C-alpha positions as CSV (number, residue, x, y, z in Angstrom):
1,M,15.4,13.1,13.2
2,P,12.7,12.2,16.0
3,G,9.6,11.1,14.6
4,L,6.8,13.6,13.9
5,V,4.5,14.0,16.9
6,V,0.8,14.9,15.8
7,F,-2.6,13.8,16.9
8,G,-1.0,12.8,20.3
9,R,1.4,10.0,19.1
10,R,4.6,9.6,17.2
11,W,4.6,8.6,13.7
12,G,7.0,6.6,11.3
13,I,7.9,9.8,9.5
14,A,9.8,13.0,10.4
15,S,9.1,16.6,9.9
16,D,11.6,16.7,6.9
17,D,10.0,13.8,5.0
18,L,7.0,15.8,3.6
19,V,9.1,17.5,0.8
20,F,8.7,14.7,-2.0
21,P,5.0,13.6,-1.1
22,G,4.2,17.3,-0.7
23,S,5.9,18.3,-4.0
24,F,4.1,15.5,-5.9
25,E,0.8,16.3,-4.5
26,L,1.5,20.1,-5.2
27,F,2.2,19.4,-8.7
28,V,-1.1,17.4,-9.0
29,R,-3.1,19.9,-7.3
30,V,-1.8,22.9,-9.4
31,L,-2.6,20.9,-12.7
32,W,-6.1,20.3,-11.4
33,W,-6.6,24.0,-10.4
34,I,-5.4,25.2,-13.9
35,G,-7.8,22.7,-15.7
36,T,-10.7,23.7,-13.4
37,M,-9.8,27.5,-14.1
38,I,-9.6,26.8,-17.8
39,L,-13.3,25.1,-17.7
40,F,-14.7,27.7,-15.7
41,T,-13.2,30.6,-17.8
42,Y,-14.3,29.0,-21.1
43,H,-18.0,28.8,-20.0
44,K,-17.6,32.2,-18.3
45,G,-19.3,31.0,-15.3
46,H,-22.6,30.3,-17.1
47,F,-23.7,26.6,-18.0
48,D,-26.6,25.8,-20.2
49,C,-27.9,22.7,-18.5
50,N,-29.8,21.1,-15.8
51,G,-28.3,21.8,-12.4
52,R,-26.3,24.8,-13.6
53,G,-26.5,26.4,-10.2
54,V,-25.2,23.3,-8.5
55,L,-22.2,23.0,-11.1
56,H,-21.4,26.6,-10.7
57,S,-21.2,26.4,-6.9
58,Y,-19.2,23.2,-7.3
59,L,-16.6,24.8,-9.6
60,V,-16.2,27.9,-7.5
61,G,-16.0,26.1,-4.2
62,L,-13.5,23.6,-5.8
63,L,-11.3,26.5,-7.0
64,V,-11.2,28.0,-3.5
65,V,-10.7,24.4,-1.8
66,L,-7.7,23.7,-4.4
67,A,-6.2,27.2,-3.8
68,L,-6.2,26.8,0.0
69,I,-4.7,23.1,-0.4
70,I,-2.0,24.5,-2.9
71,L,-1.2,27.3,-0.3
72,S,-0.8,24.8,2.4
73,L,1.2,22.4,0.5
74,C,3.7,25.3,-0.5
75,A,4.0,26.2,3.1
76,I,4.6,22.3,4.1
77,V,7.2,21.8,1.3
78,Y,9.0,24.9,2.0
79,V,9.2,24.3,5.8
80,S,10.0,20.5,5.5
81,A,13.1,21.6,3.3
82,Q,14.6,23.7,6.0
83,G,17.2,22.6,8.5
84,T,18.9,19.3,8.6
85,I,18.1,15.9,9.9
86,T,19.3,16.7,13.6
87,N,18.3,20.4,13.2
88,P,14.6,20.6,13.5
89,G,14.4,24.0,14.7
90,P,13.3,25.6,11.4
91,R,10.5,23.0,11.0
92,R,8.9,23.7,14.4
93,S,5.7,24.8,12.5
94,I,5.1,21.5,10.7
95,P,2.7,20.1,13.1
96,A,0.4,23.1,12.9
97,L,0.7,23.0,9.0
98,V,-0.1,19.4,9.3
99,Y,-3.4,20.1,11.2
100,L,-4.4,22.6,8.7
101,R,-3.8,20.3,5.9
102,A,-5.8,17.7,7.7
103,I,-8.8,20.2,8.1
104,L,-8.7,20.9,4.5
105,Y,-9.6,17.3,3.8
106,I,-13.1,18.0,5.3
107,P,-14.4,20.5,2.5
108,E,-12.5,18.3,-0.2
109,L,-14.7,15.5,0.9
110,V,-17.9,17.5,0.9
111,W,-17.0,18.8,-2.6
112,A,-16.3,15.3,-3.7
113,C,-19.8,14.0,-2.5
114,L,-21.3,17.2,-4.2
115,G,-19.8,16.4,-7.5
116,A,-20.8,12.8,-7.4
117,V,-24.4,13.9,-6.7
118,W,-24.5,16.4,-9.6
119,V,-23.1,13.8,-12.0
120,S,-25.7,11.2,-11.0
121,D,-28.7,13.4,-10.9
122,D,-28.2,16.7,-12.6
123,S,-25.8,16.4,-15.5
124,K,-28.2,15.5,-18.2
125,G,-28.0,17.9,-21.3
126,C,-24.6,19.4,-20.3
127,D,-21.6,19.4,-22.4
128,P,-19.9,16.0,-22.3
129,A,-16.5,17.7,-21.9
130,T,-17.9,19.3,-18.8
131,V,-19.3,16.2,-17.3
132,G,-16.1,14.2,-18.0
133,A,-14.2,17.1,-16.4
134,V,-16.3,16.8,-13.2
135,I,-16.2,13.1,-13.2
136,T,-12.3,13.4,-13.4
137,A,-12.3,15.8,-10.5
138,V,-14.5,13.6,-8.4
139,V,-12.4,10.5,-9.1
140,A,-9.2,12.3,-8.4
141,S,-10.5,13.6,-5.0
142,W,-11.5,10.0,-4.0
143,I,-8.1,8.6,-5.3
144,I,-6.2,11.3,-3.2
145,L,-8.4,10.5,-0.2
146,L,-7.6,6.8,-0.6
147,F,-3.9,7.1,-1.1
148,T,-3.8,9.5,2.0
149,G,-5.4,6.9,4.2
150,L,-3.1,4.2,2.8
151,G,-0.2,6.6,3.7
152,V,-1.5,7.1,7.2
153,V,-1.6,3.4,7.6
154,F,2.0,2.9,6.2
155,V,3.5,5.6,8.6
156,F,1.6,4.5,11.6
157,D,3.8,3.6,14.4
158,P,2.1,1.0,16.8
159,M,4.7,2.0,19.5
160,G,4.0,5.7,18.8
161,N,3.3,6.9,22.3
162,P,5.1,10.2,22.5
163,R,8.6,9.5,24.1
164,P,9.7,11.5,27.1
165,Q,11.5,14.6,26.6
166,P,14.5,15.8,28.6
167,A,14.1,18.4,31.3
168,A,14.8,22.1,30.3
169,V,17.8,22.3,32.4
170,E,19.4,19.0,31.0
171,P,22.2,19.4,28.6
172,L,22.0,18.2,25.3
173,G,23.8,14.7,24.6
174,V,23.0,11.3,26.2
175,R,19.9,11.7,28.5
176,D,20.2,10.3,32.0
177,L,17.6,7.7,31.9
178,Q,19.0,5.3,34.4
179,S,16.4,6.1,37.0
180,N,14.1,3.4,38.1
181,E,11.2,5.3,36.2
182,G,13.2,5.7,33.2
183,T,14.4,2.1,33.2
184,Q,10.8,0.8,33.7
185,F,9.8,2.9,30.9
186,F,12.2,1.6,28.3
187,S,11.7,-2.0,29.5
188,T,8.1,-1.5,28.8
189,A,8.8,0.0,25.3
190,R,11.1,-2.8,24.5
191,S,8.5,-5.5,25.4
192,L,6.0,-3.7,23.2
193,A,8.4,-3.6,20.3
194,V,9.0,-7.3,20.6
195,K,5.5,-8.2,20.9
196,V,4.7,-5.8,17.8
197,W,7.4,-7.6,15.8
198,E,6.2,-11.0,17.0
199,N,2.7,-10.2,15.7
200,R,4.0,-9.1,12.4
201,L,5.8,-12.1,11.9
202,R,2.9,-14.3,12.8
203,L,0.6,-12.2,10.1
204,L,3.6,-12.5,7.6
205,C,3.9,-16.3,8.2
206,C,0.2,-16.9,8.5
207,C,0.5,-19.9,6.0
208,L,3.0,-21.6,8.2
209,P,2.1,-24.2,11.0
210,Q,1.8,-22.3,14.3
211,D,3.7,-25.0,16.4
212,E,6.2,-24.7,19.2
213,S,9.1,-24.4,17.2
214,H,7.6,-21.7,15.0
215,R,6.4,-19.8,18.0
216,A,10.0,-19.9,19.6
217,A,11.5,-18.9,16.3
218,F,9.0,-15.9,16.1
219,S,9.9,-14.8,19.6
220,S,13.8,-15.0,19.3
221,I,13.6,-13.0,15.8
222,A,11.3,-10.4,17.3
223,Q,13.6,-9.9,20.2
224,L,16.5,-9.3,17.8
225,V,14.6,-7.1,15.3
226,G,12.6,-5.3,17.9
227,G,15.6,-4.4,20.1
228,F,17.8,-3.3,17.2
229,F,16.7,0.4,16.8
230,S,14.9,0.4,20.0
231,D,17.6,2.7,21.5
232,T,17.4,5.3,18.9
233,D,14.9,7.8,17.6
234,L,15.2,7.6,13.8
235,V,12.8,7.1,11.1
236,P,13.3,4.9,8.0
237,S,14.1,7.9,5.8
238,D,16.8,8.8,8.3
239,I,18.4,5.4,7.9
240,A,18.1,5.7,4.0
241,A,20.0,9.0,4.1
242,G,22.6,7.6,6.3
243,L,23.2,4.7,4.0
244,A,23.5,7.0,1.1
245,L,26.1,9.2,2.9
246,L,27.9,6.1,4.2
247,H,28.2,4.8,0.7
248,Q,29.7,8.0,-0.8
249,E,31.9,8.2,2.3
250,Q,33.2,4.7,1.7
251,D,33.9,5.1,-1.9
252,K,35.9,8.1,-1.2
253,M,38.0,6.3,1.4
254,E,38.4,3.4,-1.2
255,Q,39.5,5.8,-4.0
256,S,42.2,7.4,-1.5
257,R,43.4,4.1,-0.1
258,D,46.6,2.5,-1.4
259,P,46.0,-1.1,-2.9
260,D,46.0,-3.7,-0.2
261,V,48.9,-6.1,-0.2
262,M,47.4,-9.5,-0.6
263,V,49.1,-12.9,-0.2
264,D,49.3,-14.9,-3.3
265,H,48.5,-18.2,-1.4
266,S,46.7,-19.2,1.7
267,P,49.0,-19.4,4.8
268,S,47.5,-22.7,5.7
269,S,47.3,-24.2,2.1
270,P,49.0,-27.6,1.7
271,I,52.3,-27.3,-0.1
272,G,51.9,-27.2,-3.9
273,E,48.1,-26.4,-3.7
274,D,48.0,-23.0,-5.5
275,M,45.3,-20.5,-6.1
276,E,44.5,-22.0,-9.5
277,T,43.8,-25.3,-8.0
278,E,41.6,-24.0,-5.3
279,L,39.6,-22.0,-7.9
280,E,39.0,-24.9,-10.0
281,K,37.7,-26.9,-7.2
282,A,35.5,-24.0,-6.0
283,A,34.0,-23.5,-9.5
284,H,33.3,-27.4,-9.7
285,C,31.6,-27.4,-6.3
286,M,29.7,-24.1,-6.9
287,R,27.9,-26.0,-9.8
288,F,26.5,-28.5,-7.1
289,A,25.8,-25.7,-4.6
290,A,23.9,-23.8,-7.4
291,A,22.0,-26.9,-8.4
292,A,20.5,-27.3,-5.0
293,Y,18.2,-24.5,-5.5
294,G,16.4,-26.7,-8.0
295,W,14.1,-25.4,-10.8
296,P,13.8,-21.8,-9.8
297,L,17.5,-20.8,-10.2
298,Y,17.8,-23.1,-13.3
299,V,14.9,-21.4,-15.0
300,Y,16.1,-18.0,-14.0
301,S,19.6,-18.8,-15.5
302,N,18.0,-20.2,-18.6
303,L,15.1,-18.2,-19.5
304,L,14.8,-19.3,-23.1
305,T,15.6,-23.0,-22.9
306,G,15.2,-23.8,-19.2
307,P,11.2,-24.2,-19.2
308,C,11.4,-26.3,-22.4
309,K,14.0,-28.6,-21.0
310,L,12.1,-29.1,-17.8
311,S,8.7,-29.4,-19.0
312,G,8.7,-33.0,-19.8
313,D,9.7,-34.2,-16.5
314,C,7.7,-31.5,-14.1
315,C,4.7,-33.6,-14.2
316,R,6.3,-36.9,-14.0
317,G,7.6,-37.7,-10.5
318,R,10.5,-40.0,-9.8
319,A,10.1,-40.4,-6.2
320,A,9.1,-44.0,-6.7
321,E,12.1,-44.8,-8.7
322,Y,14.6,-42.9,-6.6
323,E,14.8,-42.0,-3.0
324,I,13.6,-38.4,-3.4
325,V,11.5,-37.0,-0.4
326,G,9.4,-34.1,0.6
327,G,8.6,-30.9,-1.3
328,D,6.6,-30.0,-4.3
329,H,7.3,-30.4,-8.1
330,L,10.0,-33.0,-7.4
331,G,10.2,-33.9,-11.0
332,C,11.1,-30.3,-11.9
333,H,13.7,-29.9,-9.0
334,F,15.4,-33.3,-9.8
335,T,15.6,-32.7,-13.6
336,S,17.2,-29.2,-13.1
337,I,19.8,-30.8,-10.7
338,L,20.6,-33.4,-13.3
339,H,20.8,-30.6,-16.1
340,S,23.0,-28.5,-13.9
341,T,25.4,-31.1,-12.6
342,G,25.7,-33.3,-15.5
343,L,25.3,-36.3,-13.3
344,Q,23.2,-39.5,-14.1
345,Y,20.2,-40.7,-12.2
346,R,22.4,-43.6,-10.7
347,D,24.9,-41.0,-9.2
348,F,22.5,-39.8,-6.6
349,I,22.3,-41.4,-3.4
350,Y,19.7,-39.4,-1.5
351,V,17.7,-36.1,-2.4
352,S,15.6,-34.4,0.0
353,F,13.4,-31.4,-0.8
354,H,11.7,-31.5,2.7
355,N,11.6,-27.9,4.1
356,Q,10.7,-26.9,7.5
357,I,12.2,-24.4,9.9
358,Y,15.7,-25.6,10.8
359,E,15.1,-28.4,8.3
360,I,16.6,-27.5,4.7
361,P,16.8,-29.5,1.6
362,F,20.0,-31.2,0.6
363,Y,21.3,-34.1,-1.6
364,V,23.9,-36.7,-1.6
365,A,25.6,-37.9,-5.0
366,L,28.6,-39.5,-6.5
367,D,31.0,-37.0,-8.1
368,H,33.1,-39.2,-10.3
369,K,35.0,-36.5,-11.7
370,R,36.5,-35.4,-8.5
371,E,36.1,-38.9,-6.8
372,A,34.0,-37.5,-4.0
373,V,30.9,-38.3,-1.9
374,L,29.4,-34.9,-2.4
375,V,26.8,-33.3,0.0
376,A,25.2,-30.1,-1.2
377,V,23.0,-27.9,0.9
378,R,20.5,-25.6,-0.5
379,G,20.4,-21.9,0.4
380,T,17.6,-19.6,1.2
381,L,14.5,-20.0,-1.1
382,S,11.5,-20.1,1.2
383,L,9.9,-18.2,4.2
384,R,11.0,-21.1,6.4
385,D,14.5,-20.5,5.3
386,V,14.4,-16.9,6.2
387,L,13.2,-17.8,9.7
388,T,16.3,-20.1,9.8
389,D,18.5,-17.3,8.8
390,L,17.1,-14.9,11.2
391,S,17.4,-17.1,14.2
392,A,20.7,-15.5,14.8
393,E,21.5,-15.9,18.6
394,C,24.5,-18.0,19.6
395,E,24.3,-21.6,20.5
396,N,26.7,-23.7,22.1
397,L,28.6,-26.2,19.7
398,P,31.2,-28.2,21.7
399,V,33.7,-30.0,19.4
400,E,36.1,-32.6,20.6
401,G,39.7,-31.4,20.4
402,V,38.9,-27.5,20.1
403,S,39.8,-25.3,23.1
404,G,38.2,-21.9,23.6
405,A,34.7,-20.9,23.5
406,C,32.8,-23.0,20.8
407,Y,29.5,-21.4,19.7
408,A,27.4,-20.9,16.4
409,H,24.5,-19.3,14.8
410,K,21.6,-21.1,16.1
411,G,19.5,-21.6,13.2
412,M,22.2,-23.0,10.9
413,C,23.4,-25.0,13.8
414,Q,20.2,-26.6,14.2
415,A,19.9,-27.0,10.4
416,A,23.4,-28.8,10.5
417,G,22.2,-31.1,13.4
418,Y,19.2,-32.1,11.2
419,I,21.3,-33.0,8.1
420,Y,24.0,-34.8,10.4
421,K,21.3,-37.1,11.8
422,K,20.1,-37.9,8.3
423,L,23.5,-38.5,7.0
424,V,24.8,-40.6,9.9
425,T,21.9,-42.0,11.8
426,D,19.9,-42.9,8.6
427,G,23.2,-44.6,7.2
428,I,23.2,-42.3,3.9
429,L,26.8,-41.7,4.2
430,N,27.5,-45.4,4.9
431,Q,25.4,-46.4,1.8
432,A,27.4,-43.9,-0.3
433,F,30.8,-45.3,0.9
434,S,29.8,-48.7,0.4
435,I,29.4,-47.9,-3.2
436,A,32.7,-45.8,-3.5
437,P,34.9,-46.6,-0.6
438,E,37.9,-44.7,-1.8
439,Y,36.1,-41.4,-2.5
440,K,36.5,-38.6,0.0
441,L,33.8,-36.5,1.4
442,V,33.0,-33.1,0.1
443,I,30.5,-30.7,1.4
444,T,29.2,-27.5,-0.3
445,G,26.4,-25.0,-0.1
446,H,25.6,-21.4,-0.8
447,S,24.3,-18.6,1.7
448,L,22.3,-20.6,4.2
449,G,23.5,-23.5,2.6
450,A,27.0,-22.5,3.2
451,G,26.8,-21.8,6.7
452,T,25.1,-25.1,7.3
453,A,27.5,-26.9,5.2
454,S,30.5,-25.4,7.3
455,L,28.9,-26.5,10.7
456,L,28.1,-29.9,9.1
457,A,31.7,-30.4,8.2
458,I,32.7,-29.4,11.8
459,L,30.3,-32.0,13.0
460,L,31.7,-34.7,10.6
461,R,35.4,-33.7,10.9
462,N,36.4,-36.2,13.5
463,S,34.7,-39.1,11.5
464,F,35.9,-38.1,8.1
465,P,39.3,-36.5,8.7
466,T,40.0,-35.9,4.9
467,L,36.8,-34.1,4.2
468,Q,36.6,-30.8,2.6
469,C,34.0,-28.0,2.5
470,Y,33.4,-25.2,0.0
471,S,31.3,-22.6,1.6
472,F,30.1,-19.8,-1.0
473,S,28.9,-16.4,0.2
474,P,28.5,-17.8,3.9
475,P,27.1,-15.5,6.7
476,G,29.5,-13.4,8.5
477,G,27.9,-14.2,11.9
478,L,28.3,-17.9,12.0
479,L,31.1,-19.3,14.1
480,S,33.2,-18.2,17.3
481,K,36.8,-17.4,16.9
482,A,38.0,-20.9,18.1
483,L,35.6,-22.7,15.6
484,A,36.7,-20.4,12.8
485,D,40.3,-21.1,13.5
486,Y,39.7,-24.9,13.6
487,S,37.8,-24.9,10.4
488,K,40.7,-23.3,8.5
489,D,42.3,-26.7,7.8
490,F,39.2,-28.1,5.8
491,V,36.8,-25.2,5.0
492,V,37.3,-22.7,2.1
493,S,34.8,-19.6,2.0
494,V,34.4,-17.8,-1.4
495,V,33.1,-14.3,-1.1
496,L,32.2,-12.2,-4.2
497,G,32.7,-8.3,-4.2
498,K,31.0,-6.3,-1.7
499,D,28.4,-9.0,-0.8
500,L,26.3,-8.1,2.2
501,V,25.8,-11.5,3.8
502,P,29.3,-12.5,4.7
503,R,29.4,-9.0,6.5
504,L,26.3,-9.5,8.2
505,S,26.6,-10.2,12.0
506,I,25.0,-8.5,15.2
507,P,28.1,-6.8,16.0
508,N,28.5,-5.5,12.4
509,M,25.0,-4.3,12.2
510,E,25.5,-2.4,15.6
511,D,28.6,-0.9,14.1
512,L,26.6,0.2,10.9
513,K,24.1,1.6,13.3
514,R,26.7,3.5,15.2
515,R,28.2,4.9,11.8
516,I,24.8,6.0,10.5
517,L,24.1,7.9,13.6
518,K,27.5,9.6,13.3
519,I,27.2,10.5,9.7
520,V,23.7,11.7,9.9
521,S,24.1,13.8,13.0
522,N,27.3,15.4,11.4
523,C,25.8,16.3,8.0
524,N,24.6,20.0,7.6
525,K,22.7,19.0,4.4
526,P,18.7,18.7,4.4
527,K,17.5,15.3,4.0
528,Y,15.8,15.8,0.6
529,R,19.1,16.9,-0.9
530,I,20.9,14.0,0.6
531,L,18.5,11.6,-0.8
532,L,18.3,13.1,-4.3
533,Q,22.0,13.3,-4.6
534,G,22.4,9.7,-3.3
535,C,19.8,8.3,-5.9
536,W,21.7,10.3,-8.5
537,Y,25.0,8.7,-7.5
538,E,23.6,5.3,-7.3
539,L,21.9,5.3,-10.5
540,F,24.7,7.3,-12.8
541,G,27.7,7.2,-10.5
542,G,30.2,9.9,-10.8
543,D,32.5,11.3,-7.9
544,P,31.3,11.0,-4.5
545,D,29.7,14.2,-3.3
546,D,32.0,15.9,-0.9
547,F,29.4,16.4,1.8
548,P,30.4,18.5,4.8
549,T,30.1,16.0,7.3
550,E,32.1,17.4,10.3
551,M,30.8,20.5,12.3
552,D,33.9,21.3,13.9
553,N,34.8,24.1,11.4
554,R,31.5,25.7,11.0
555,R,30.5,28.6,13.1
556,E,27.7,28.1,15.6
557,E,25.7,31.0,14.5
558,E,25.1,29.5,11.1
559,L,23.1,26.9,12.7
560,S,19.6,27.4,13.7
561,Q,18.6,26.3,17.2
562,P,17.8,23.9,18.8
563,L,20.6,21.6,17.4
564,L,20.4,18.1,18.4
565,G,23.9,16.5,19.2
566,E,24.9,13.3,17.7
567,E,24.3,11.4,21.0
568,S,20.7,12.8,21.2
569,L,19.6,10.4,18.7
570,M,20.0,7.7,21.2
571,I,16.8,7.8,23.5
572,R,18.5,5.5,26.1
573,H,21.9,4.3,27.0
574,S,22.7,1.1,25.1
575,S,25.5,-1.3,26.0
576,S,26.3,-1.6,22.2
577,Y,26.5,2.0,21.9
578,Q,30.2,3.7,22.0
579,S,31.0,7.4,21.6
580,L,30.1,8.3,18.0
581,A,33.5,10.0,17.8
582,S,35.1,6.6,18.1
583,D,35.9,4.7,15.0
584,D,36.6,1.3,16.9
585,S,35.9,-1.8,15.2
586,P,32.9,-3.8,16.4
587,A,35.1,-6.4,17.3
588,H,36.1,-4.2,20.2
589,T,32.6,-3.9,21.5
590,A,31.4,-6.7,24.2
591,A,27.8,-6.1,23.7
592,H,27.4,-9.2,21.6
593,L,29.5,-12.5,21.1
594,P,31.7,-12.0,18.1
595,L,30.9,-14.4,15.2
596,F,33.2,-14.9,12.0
597,L,33.3,-16.5,8.7
598,P,34.3,-20.1,8.5
599,G,37.7,-21.4,7.1
600,R,40.1,-19.7,4.8
601,V,38.6,-16.9,3.0
602,L,38.9,-16.5,-0.9
603,H,37.7,-13.0,-2.0
604,I,36.9,-12.4,-5.5
605,T,36.8,-8.7,-6.7
606,E,36.3,-6.9,-10.2
607,D,39.7,-6.0,-11.5
608,G,39.3,-2.5,-12.6
609,P,37.1,0.7,-11.8
610,S,33.9,-0.2,-9.9
611,R,31.7,1.9,-12.3
612,R,31.6,0.9,-15.9
613,S,29.2,0.9,-18.8
614,C,26.6,-1.8,-19.3
615,F,28.3,-3.1,-22.4
616,S,31.8,-3.0,-21.0
617,Q,33.5,-6.3,-19.9
618,V,34.2,-7.5,-16.4
619,R,37.3,-9.3,-15.4
620,Y,37.9,-10.8,-11.8
621,R,40.6,-11.2,-9.5
622,A,40.9,-13.6,-6.4
623,D,43.1,-13.0,-3.3
624,W,43.3,-14.7,0.0
625,S,41.9,-12.6,2.8
626,N,41.0,-13.3,6.5
627,E,37.8,-12.9,8.5
628,M,38.8,-9.7,10.0
629,A,38.5,-7.9,6.6
630,F,34.7,-8.6,6.6
631,R,33.9,-6.9,9.9
632,S,32.4,-3.8,8.4
633,V,29.3,-3.6,6.3
634,L,30.0,-2.1,2.8
635,I,27.2,0.0,1.1
636,S,27.0,-0.6,-2.6
637,P,24.5,-1.3,-5.4
638,R,26.1,-4.8,-5.7
639,M,26.0,-5.7,-2.1
640,L,22.8,-7.9,-3.0
641,A,23.7,-8.7,-6.6
642,D,27.1,-10.1,-5.7
643,H,25.3,-12.6,-3.2
644,M,23.3,-14.2,-6.0
645,P,24.6,-17.7,-6.7
646,D,24.6,-17.2,-10.5
647,A,26.9,-14.2,-10.1
648,V,29.2,-16.2,-7.9
649,L,29.2,-19.0,-10.6
650,R,30.0,-16.5,-13.4
651,A,32.8,-14.9,-11.5
652,L,34.4,-18.5,-10.8
653,D,33.9,-19.5,-14.3
654,S,35.5,-16.2,-15.5
655,L,38.6,-16.9,-13.1
656,T,39.0,-20.5,-14.2
657,R,38.4,-20.1,-18.0
658,D,39.9,-16.5,-18.3
659,K,36.6,-15.0,-19.4
660,P,35.3,-11.6,-19.0
661,F,31.6,-11.1,-18.6
662,S,29.2,-8.2,-19.5
663,L,27.6,-6.6,-16.6
664,C,24.1,-6.4,-18.5
665,P,21.1,-8.2,-17.1
666,S,20.7,-10.0,-20.5
667,S,24.1,-11.7,-20.1
668,S,22.9,-13.5,-16.9
669,T,19.8,-15.1,-18.4
670,N,21.8,-17.4,-20.6
671,S,23.9,-20.3,-19.1
672,Q,26.3,-20.1,-22.0
673,H,28.6,-17.1,-21.2
674,N,30.0,-14.8,-24.0
675,T,33.8,-14.5,-24.6
676,I,35.8,-11.7,-26.1
């Protein structure tokens, strides 16, 4: 639904977004009016105290103002609940009602001041209950005015100049905005959006150095984020409703789909290397990848014992005794790594907690159990890491012996180059192999660390032909097809459930936007019902609601006009936009260079129903998959939880030790997992 246009500008809220805030305020105002009426009736309009005339006028005026506000709120809630997201016809009177409600703030402000004056000057000798009631009313008025002001700031759209409307003779659908004037307008609008997002990033990252590298990162991220929804006319609640609908649609499709046929072994696995062996190696490496997060993850995973175990070393640094560089709380970080990995001090060759944009922490250690020189790269844990994640443009990464286009995620490519220089130029790997020349090289990481580790493995492959890389929950938009195929010989990617990050790429997000536009425009339910039923489904489960999402079989006379077509949510033609009737994979779009997961993909899923009680037990299964299975974003309450390193580690431990785990949050607070 296009944003609400009032007071000469467009706002980040639609005309059907006033149901919930209006209902809440209506509830408060009704209680307030009833309480005031009870007070006035109890005293029968006569008060025996100083300033009785002012008090009488205040209460009468308050009752009148509250009654007018209640009537206006009833009208706003009722009208806002009409129509559908793309059918704003029944809500055409909302701007007038908003103006009326705004005018009523003036007498409310006056009466709040009047009540404050009476309390401070003329309340002596009055019943304490009456004084308390007036004070409560005055405070409530100021609180509502304050939250109204905050709400205005929250929904303020810096790019909120009213967008041009199509001519009256123009048919509904994609608008012809390819004229010079239209092109210039949208170019200006896009530039403004980029500038706004760049300023937001500067404000959010005000604590970071404002050097050239940070400014370049802000600019590239602003172009990516600012341009994503610049070709649509949606507000945040439309996107939330679309995600709720899409989740239920995906669940319906999953329930009706036959089980996928999976291969038991990776097609490119060496002969004799089965699933169990790979899972054991992955579970072992995941401990090192999780340990790279340092004390925050260790304490989170061991809430009862972790702080006590680390307290002795947090204040005692070991940087002088061992080569530990960069960062704060070095003792805490290093001690947590020791506890998580089970290694000794002498097993560590190099540990770096230095963290800047494109420069992420890592450590090098000798893994005697697996006879490996192990390089573990940390995942996202700081604002600088987020900037590295969001630098998602493509950067050329030529690799000797690889034919085809070679490019990768810019931020992680830069981070891999930084670690490569440390390992090779500074002689860290030479030092490690001088101690254990017969060991092989293993690289691992989680999330941002997984993507960086995969690119680092590609850079080191020619120098270390036997190296292996275990990449846990890597980002989907990482490698070109040529590099992804090249990495299958030495990289194993592990993905848990419906993890969002392995499905994140610019083409996938464009596909998600296209699907949101399609399902939102074709749904004939009001937005408040979509959100209510979506919240109920997310919290309590049940069968996916059978939303009528296709309009082909509905009579046109059942709809109030004007009806916005699905393509009318596009305010300009986008190269990434296809017909909404098309369900083509984003892989078929040419708007953005496609990027893929690295290596062979080991997909871990819950074995059994997706919904279960908190105290039920979970069993997992692992199957070899491929990068094309992750070309679409799946909406699920688990899409973020499945990305957490402790969740991945629990799943791998469950598979290698055949232990089911409870889904309850309390089970994740202890490093020792329960068995049946």
